[in-house]
N, C-alpha and C positions, 0 to 999 in steps of 0.2 A: 572060175576064172575065164573059161571059154565064153560063157554068157556075157560076162563083163566086157570081153574084148570084141564081141561080135554084135551084141544088141545095144544099139544107141540109146534106146529108151531106158534100159536097165542101168546103163552107165550114168545117164542123166539123173535117175532116181537116187543112185548111190551118192552122186555129187551133191544133190539137194539135201539129202538126209545128213550127210557129214557137215555140210555148211551150217545147218541148223544147230548142230551140237557144238561147233567150235567156230568162233569168229577170228579170222586171221588178219594180221596186219596187211594193209594194202601195199605190199612191196613187190608183188609179182603180178605182172600184167597178163601173162598167158594162162588161160583156163586149164590147159593140160598140166602146166607146172603146179598150179594150185591143187589139181586133183592128185598128182603124185605126192605132194606134201600131206594131203589129208589121208591118203591111203597108208602112208608110212605111220601116221598117227594112229589110224584104225588098227593096223596089224600089230602095233606096239601095245595094244590093250586099252586104248582110249584113255590114257592117263592124262591128268589125274581123274580118279573115279569119284563118284558120289557128288555131293553138293559143290565140292571144290572145282568140279569140272565146268561149272557155269560162272565161276568167279572171274573177275577181270584179270588180265595178265599181270604178273607181279612186276615191280619196278626193276628187278634184276634182268628181265627180258626186254623191257621197253627201253631202259636207259642206254644200254650198249648199242642198240639199233639206232636210236636217235643221235647218239654220239657220232656214229659213223656217218650218218647223213649230214649232220651239221659240220663235221670235220671236213668232209669233201667240199661243202659249199663255202664255208668261211675260212677253211685252212688254218685253224688254230686249235690248240690243245684245250680240251674241255674236262680234264681230270678233276674230279671232285676233291676238294681239299678240306681236311680237318673236321672237327666237331665243335659246336658251340653249345655249352650247357646240355650235352647229351643228345642234341638233335642237329641235323645237317644245317650248316651255315653256308648259304650260297655266296660264293665269292665272285670276283669279276671274271674269273676264267670259265665259269659255267653259267653266266647270265642267260646266254642264248638257249641253253638246255632248259633252264627254268621256264622261259617264255614258251617254248614249244610244248613242254609238259602241261602248262596251263591251258593251252589251246587243245591239246590232245585229249584230255580227260578232266574230270572235276577234281583238281588238286587244290589244296589250301592256298589261297592267295597270299597268306602271310608267311607260312613256313615251308610250303611245298610238299607236305605229307599227303598221302592219298586217302587217309581215313577221315573223310569229311562228314559233317553232320548237318550242315545247312548252307544256304546260299549267302554270300556276302551281301548285306542289305544295300550298300552304296554302289559297289562296282560289280561287274560280271565276274564271277568266280565263286569259290566256296570257302568255307572255314571249317577247320577241324575242331574238335571239342575243346581243346586247351586254348586255341586262339579265340574261339567263340566266348569262352569264359572271360578271357582277358579283354576282349572287345567290349563286352557288356559292362565290365568294371571300369574301364578307362576312357570310353568314348566321350563321356560328359565330364571328364576331369579337366579343370582349367587352372592355369597359373595365375599369379597375381596380376599379370598384364592383361588378363582376359582371354588369352588364346589357349587352344587345346594344349595340354601338357604333352601329348603323344600324337603320333601320326594318324591321320584320318583313315588311312588304308589298313595299316597293320596294328595300330595302337601300341607300337613300340617306337624305336628310333632314338638315335643319339643327336643327330644334327638335323634340324627341320627348317623349312622355309614357310613363311606365313602368307596367307591370302591377303591381298591389299584391298579387297572390296569392303566397303563400309558395312559394318555389322556382321561380317563373316569372320568367324573365329577359328577357322580350320588351319591345320598345319600338315605338312607332308614331308616325310623324311627323305634323306638323300638316297638311301638304298632302294626304297620303293620307286623313286623317280628314275634312278639310273638303271634299274633292272626291268621295270615294267614299261617304261616309256622309251628311253633310249640312253645310250652312254652319254655321260656328261650333261644330262638334262639339268641336274641340280646346279652345276656351275653356270650354265646358261641362264637359268631363271634368276639367279642371284643378281644379275645385272639388269633385270627388268624391274622398273619401279613406276607404278605398282604392278605386281603380277596377280592376275585374276585366276583363282584356282579352277580345277576341272569341274567341280560341282556348281560353280557360279557361271561358267561359260555355257554357250549353247552346246547341246548334247552332241558329242562326237567322240570318235575313238582316238586315243593317244597311245600309239604303240600297242601294247597288250592291255592297256588300261581303258576300260569302257564304262562310263557311268551308266547306271540303270535309269531308264526313263521314269520309273516309279519309285526312285530311291527315297523321296520324301515321305511316301506312305510306308514303304518297307521298314524303314528305320524306326518309325513309331510303332508299327505292329510288333517289331522285335521286343520293344520295351512295354508293350501293353500289359496291364495288370490282368492276368488270366487266372488269378487265384479265386476270383468270385464266380465259380462255375454255376452257382444256383441263380445268378443274376444275369441280366442281359449285359453284354460288354459295353463299356463306355464308347461314346463316339470318338473316332480316331481322326485327329486333324493332321493333314499333311504339313510338312515343314514349309515355311515361307521363304521365298528367295530373299537373299540378303538385301537387295535394293528395294524390296517392298515392305520390309519390316518397319514398324513404327514404335514409338515409346509405349511402355506398358502403363496401364491405368489399374490401380490396385485399391481394393477395399479390404481393410483388415479389421475383423471383429475381435473384441477382447485383446487388443493389440499389445498390452503390456508395455515393455520398454523398447518397442520398435525393432525387434529382431528381424522381422521380414524386410523392413526398409534397409537395415544395415547390410543384410546379405545381398539384396538386389544391387546395392551400390558397390559392394565388394566384388560382385561378379561382373560389374561394368555395364549394367542395364541403364538405359535412359528411362527415367521414371517421369511420366507426364503428370500423373496425379497419384498421391498416396493419401487416402482418406482413412483415418483410424478411429475406431470406436473404443473408448476406454473411459472408465469412471474413476480410477485411482489417480489422485492428484500427484502423488509422488512419481508414478510411472509416466504420466503425461509430462512432468517436468524433465525427467531423464530423456525422453524422446525429443522434446522440443529443443532442449539445449544442445544435445549432441548432434542434431541434424539441422541446426540453424533455422528452425521454424518452418521447414519445408513440408512438414507433415500437417495435414488438415485434421484437427480433432473435432469430432462431432458428438461426443458424449455417449449416452446410453444407446445400445444397439436396438432396444425396443422402440426407439423413436425414429429409426431410419426407414424412409419410404422410397419407393421408386421415383417419385416425383422430385425429391430433393437432390438425389445423387445418382450418378451413372451417366452413360454406361461404363462398365468395368470389364477388364480382360482377365483379372485374377481376383478371386475371393479366397481369403485365408482366415483362419481363426481356430481357437481352441477354447471352448466354454469352460468355466471354472469346474474343477474336478473334486471339490470338497465333498459334495453330496453324492459323488459317484464312486470315489475310492473306497475299497473295502477296508483300508487302514483306519478310516473314520468310523468308529462304532455308532455314531449318531447320524450317519448318512441318511438322506431322505430319498435318494434314488433319482431317476431320470425325470419323474413327473412332479417333483416337489422341490422347493428351495431353489438353489442356483442350478440344479440339474435341468430345470425347465428352459434355461437359456439356450440349450442345444436347439430348441425349436425355433428360436429367433434366427439362428444360423440357417436352419433348414428353410425358414420362410424367405429370407433374403436370397438364398441360393435359388429358389424357384423364381423369384422376381428377376434375377440377373441372367438366368440361362437363356441363350439365344434360341430362336425358333429353328426348326429343322431346316428350313430353306435359307437360313442365314449362315454363310460359310465362315463367319468371323470366329477365330479360335477363342474359346473361353475355358479357363482352367479354375479349379477350386481345390482347396486342401483343408481338411478338418483334423484336429489333433485332440487326443485325450489320453487319460491314464490307462495303462494296461490292466492294472488290478482293480477291475470293476465287476459288479455282479454280471453273471452270464446273460441274464435276461435283459439288462440294460444294454449290453454290447450288441445283442441280437436285434434289439429294437432300433438302435442307431444304424446298424447295417440295413435293416428293412427300409428305413426312411431314406438313407443315402444310396440304397440299391447297389451296394458293393461291400466286399469284405475289407478289413483294414490290413495295412502292412505294418509289421512290427519292426521298429528301428531302435536300437540301443546305442546311446551315445558313448558307451564304454569302448566301442570300436574305434572312436576317433577322439576320445578325451579321457582324462583320468577318473571320471565319475560315472557310475552306473546311472542310467536314466532311460529306462524302457518306456516307449510311448507308441500308441497306435496312431496311424495316419490313414485317413480315408481320402480319396481324391481321384482325379483323372489326369494328373500330370504324368507324362510318359516316363517310364523307367523307375517308378517309385519302388518297385520290387526288385530292382537290380542290387547286387551286393554293394554294401557300403565299405569303402576302403579309405584308410588314412592317407593324407598327403604329407609331404615333407614338412610343411608348416604347422601341421597339427601337433599339439602337445599331448602325448599318450600317457606319460607317467606323471605322477603327482610332483616329483622332484622338479620337473620342467616348469612348474607353475609357481614354485616357491621363491620368495625373496632371498637375497644374498644372506648367507650365514644360517639358513634354516634347513633342516634335514627331514626328509619324508620318512616316516616309519612304515610306509606301505606304498605300493605302486598305484592302487586304485582305491577310491573312497565310495561310500554308500551314496545313494541318491540324495542330493542336497535339496531340501524343501524350505518353506518359510519358517520352520521350527529350528531353533538353535541346537536342539538335541540331535538333529540329523547330521551334525558335523562330528559327532562322536562315533567311534568305530569299535570293532570287536564283537565277540559273541554276546558279551554283557552290555554292549553299547556304552562303554565307560572309558575307552581308550581314546586319547587325543591323537590326531594324526601327524603332529609335527614335533620335532625336538629343536629347541633353541638354547644353546649354551648348556646342553644336558638336561633341560627342563621341558616337560610336556607343554604344548601350546596348541590352541585351536587354529583353524585357518583364518587368515586375515581376509578382509573383504576384497582387497586387490587380487589376492590369490584365487578367491572364488570367481572373480570376474574372468581371470585367465582360464580357469577350468571350464567355464561356459563358452569361452571363445570370444569374449568381449575385450575391447581395448582396456588397458589399465586406467582406473579412475572413471570408468564409463558411468557409474552411478553416483559419483561424487558431486552431487548438485544439491541445491536447496537446503544446505546444512543438515542433510539427513544423517541420523546416527547409524550405528552399526546394525541395529535390529531392523530399521527401516530399509536399509540397503539390501540386507539379506532377504527381506520379504519380497522386494520387487525382483530380485534375482531368482528366488526360489520358484516364482511363477513363470519364469522366462523359458524360451526354447533354447536348445543347444545350437550355437551358431554353426559348427561344422555339419550337423545333421540337416539343418535347413539349407545350407549351401549344397549339400548332396542332393536334396529333393528339388531345388530350384534350378540346378544346372541345365537340365534338358530344355528349359524355356528359352535358352539362347538360340534355338532353332526357329523361334517365332517372333521375338521382339528385338527392337533396335538396341545397339550397344553404343557406348561412348566412343568417339574417335580417339584412337591412341596415337601418341607421338611416334615419329619414325624410330624404329628400333635398329640398333647396331647389333652387336653380339652380346648376348646376356645368358645368364644361367636360368634354366627353367626348373620348376619343381619336379621332383621325382616321387614315385610311389614308395611309401614305406613298405619294406618287405614284410613287416609284421602285419600290415593291413590288407595285403592281397594274398590270398591263399595260393601258394605255390608259384607266385609270380617270378621269383628270382631263379627258379630251377626248372620248372616244368613247361614254360612257354617261351622258348627261344625262337626268334624269327630271324630272317635274313637281315633284319634291321636293328639288331641289338636287343637290349632288355631294359625294362623299366627300372631295374636296380642299378643302372649305370650312374656314375657319380655326377655327370654333367650332361646337359643337353643344350647345345647352342642354337639359338633361334635367329633366323635371318629374315629380313623382309625386303 
């Protein structure tokens, strides 16, 4: 103690050693006072001991201190009130505290918890694990009006305001705006027409909300398909500003009944050109009649050359699976029969890919059956230089339909979740007076026997007036997500209609895969919106969404979401 009191260098050494071991809040200006505090801590046994001694201060220490500071400055009570879904729900009485916490350390921008796992890709701040999972599930979920179902910042929200910039589909909830920007921001913005959102404006800080300069790259890297570790990662295209987006040009190989075009229009895309390669006359008739002749049909994919068509922004297709599926005992594999048509897709993909110096975004998607020979799957992966993503339509429809998807569309490997408009149970797809005997059905193919269920594949899935019955074609159309009577053209009989449906893609699955493209291509201008209901997430489709991810802005399970523009 005498040495400490008389030798200045020793005192300085003690001071520096203690400061390394413990970082104190900058609330005391005097060095002597800081030294006294640190000595008290040292004589008390340097608690906490072990690894916990280097952990950040707990909220129990930080929050009371910040409360006192803010209470002196703002002179209003900041007591935290209540719980929402098991997690703190920030109310208007502690908004200022929330903002200070966000600046003080890396707290979750959505719910305010301290256990963060990553940076928020759009705005400065962080995300906890639960909010990250919700963010990846709902960021690219869109309502029927073409706008985001949930808030761009927190991916929750009950009442949202929509960006008025053409082709921008983002929405922002009242709680995020009022908490992170300033009080009554939401009410103020409601009177602006149009209001240009923070990501469309020049980069600047709005209260505690600061867009990242590289947000367009970060958000795509978040959804990059990193499952193909043995391959080089695909080129990542930054998102395009809303005012620079242009209509999409599509080439669809083995197009079938134009599921791709139907989904693009449902999502609100402006489609400049949709060229379809298809040889089935029945499928061509369905596509032509349902879409008013706007699809350009070019026949056999083997005859398509770079000189005749292009350039394109999106290449999609799924070659016939008859000779690839292990269900077919007479299959010929990838190099014989219809299996060889995969190489036509690969040939055209190489023709369409832009050169490295070309910044133009180009996306592609290839689909095929899951149950194929392992060697065939590995060879497809080798040519396409990526691993597939498995998506099963049973998550968003009443029918099992597992398919592999290869491609470079952002977010292909994000979780698929049902929306409020998706029909998840067979009963939801049946006509009046008919009763489903099960919730889900087997994969529906071109074979009429695929409609039979049970272990012995003999049970019919529907009861009508107490009698077993098979599925009607209009019901199969609903199961796939198509409008009723979509295939009712050209006087086709039941077998013909099931044949074209059995080769089709599931509409909600393709909608899930195409949704991220709204960050790149122009969308149709929507009429002025008053107040309307927005689609909500089905709690059965999002794992834990209704209980585990509560934010200051509400929950996806809320019954209504009012949209204002």
